[in-house]
C-alpha positions as CSV (number, residue, x, y, z in Angstrom):
1,M,0.0,0.3,0.0
2,S,1.7,3.3,-1.1
3,Q,1.3,6.4,1.5
4,I,0.3,9.5,0.8
5,K,2.4,12.3,1.8
6,Q,1.3,15.3,3.5
7,S,2.1,18.9,2.0
8,P,3.7,21.2,5.3
9,H,0.5,22.9,5.6
10,E,-1.9,20.2,5.5
11,A,0.1,18.5,8.4
12,G,0.2,21.5,10.7
13,N,3.4,23.1,10.2
14,V,3.4,25.7,8.0
15,A,6.5,27.3,10.1
16,Q,8.6,23.7,8.2
17,A,7.4,24.9,4.6
18,G,9.6,27.7,5.2
19,G,12.1,25.5,6.8
20,L,12.0,27.4,10.1
21,S,11.0,26.1,13.1
22,A,8.7,27.4,15.1
23,E,11.9,28.0,17.9
24,E,14.8,28.9,15.2
25,G,15.5,33.1,14.9
26,Y,15.3,32.9,19.1
27,N,17.5,32.9,21.8
28,R,17.5,32.4,24.4
29,E,15.6,34.8,26.2
30,G,13.1,34.6,24.1
31,T,13.6,37.9,22.0
32,C,14.2,37.5,18.3
33,A,18.0,37.3,17.5
34,R,19.1,38.3,13.6
35,R,20.4,35.6,11.1
36,R,21.1,36.2,7.9
37,P,19.8,34.1,4.5
38,K,22.2,32.0,3.1
39,Q,24.3,33.9,0.8
40,G,22.6,34.5,-3.0
41,T,19.7,33.2,-2.4
42,V,16.6,35.3,-3.3
43,A,16.3,36.2,1.0
44,A,19.3,37.1,1.0
45,K,19.3,39.9,-1.9
46,I,15.8,41.2,-1.1
47,L,17.2,41.7,2.7
48,E,20.5,43.3,0.4
49,A,18.1,45.8,-0.8
50,L,16.2,46.8,2.3
51,E,19.4,47.6,3.8
52,A,20.9,49.3,0.7
53,G,18.2,52.0,2.1
54,K,16.1,50.8,-0.5
55,S,12.0,50.4,-0.1
56,L,10.4,47.1,-2.6
57,T,7.3,46.7,-3.8
58,P,5.7,43.3,-5.2
59,L,6.7,44.9,-8.8
60,E,9.7,46.4,-8.0
61,A,10.9,42.8,-6.9
62,V,9.4,40.7,-9.9
63,E,11.3,43.9,-11.8
64,A,15.0,44.1,-9.5
65,I,14.8,40.8,-8.1
66,G,13.2,38.4,-10.4
67,T,10.3,37.7,-8.2
68,T,6.9,37.7,-7.2
69,R,7.0,36.2,-4.0
70,L,8.3,39.7,-2.2
71,G,5.6,38.7,0.8
72,A,6.4,35.0,1.5
73,Y,10.9,35.8,1.8
74,V,10.0,38.8,4.1
75,F,7.5,36.5,6.3
76,D,10.9,33.9,6.8
77,L,13.5,37.5,6.9
78,R,10.6,38.4,9.8
79,R,10.8,35.6,11.3
80,M,15.0,35.2,11.5
81,G,14.3,38.8,13.2
82,W,14.6,41.3,10.9
83,P,12.4,44.6,11.6
84,I,10.5,44.4,8.1
85,E,8.1,46.9,8.2
86,A,5.6,47.4,5.6
87,T,3.4,50.4,4.7
88,M,0.2,50.4,1.9
89,I,0.3,52.9,-0.9
90,A,-2.0,53.3,-3.9
91,A,-0.8,52.0,-6.6
92,P,-2.3,52.6,-10.3
93,A,-3.8,49.9,-11.7
94,R,-5.4,48.8,-15.0
95,G,-8.9,50.7,-16.0
96,G,-7.7,53.7,-14.2
97,R,-8.3,51.6,-10.9
98,V,-6.1,52.4,-8.1
99,A,-4.6,48.9,-6.0
100,H,-3.2,49.0,-3.0
101,V,-0.5,47.5,-2.4
102,A,2.6,46.8,0.6
103,R,5.8,48.7,-0.1
104,Y,8.8,47.0,2.5
105,S,11.4,48.8,4.5
106,L,13.5,48.2,7.2
107,E,12.7,50.0,10.4
108,L,15.3,51.8,12.3
109,A,15.0,52.2,15.8
110,S,14.0,55.8,15.6
111,G,10.8,54.1,14.4
112,R,11.5,55.5,10.6
113,G,11.8,52.9,8.2
114,I,15.0,53.5,6.1
115,G,13.5,54.5,2.8
116,D,10.8,56.0,3.7
117,G,11.5,58.5,0.9
118,D,10.8,58.4,-2.7
119,E,13.8,56.6,-4.3
120,Q,13.1,54.5,-6.9
């Protein structure tokens, strides 16, 4: 009899789908300790852009990095301890409509994110 393999979501272990356990990324005091993603990965490229002072929208991530999964990588980076802030912005869409999308940036100790300006 063959066994059906469950996806991580079906097994109730969504955290391991991204390669992170629930405990990973936290130090002994229970506070988040920053970890860097492996060099050369998409997550590392996103973090490099954010550390350089850029902010990213999903469309900018497609153009600059080649990923349509910016939100998923931001989720993983947050789990690794990176203080990434999301600001909802209005962006033009087809037919003259307006879409609301997230613009991600790194937070500073002052509370203002890196890249909160008008840079592109």
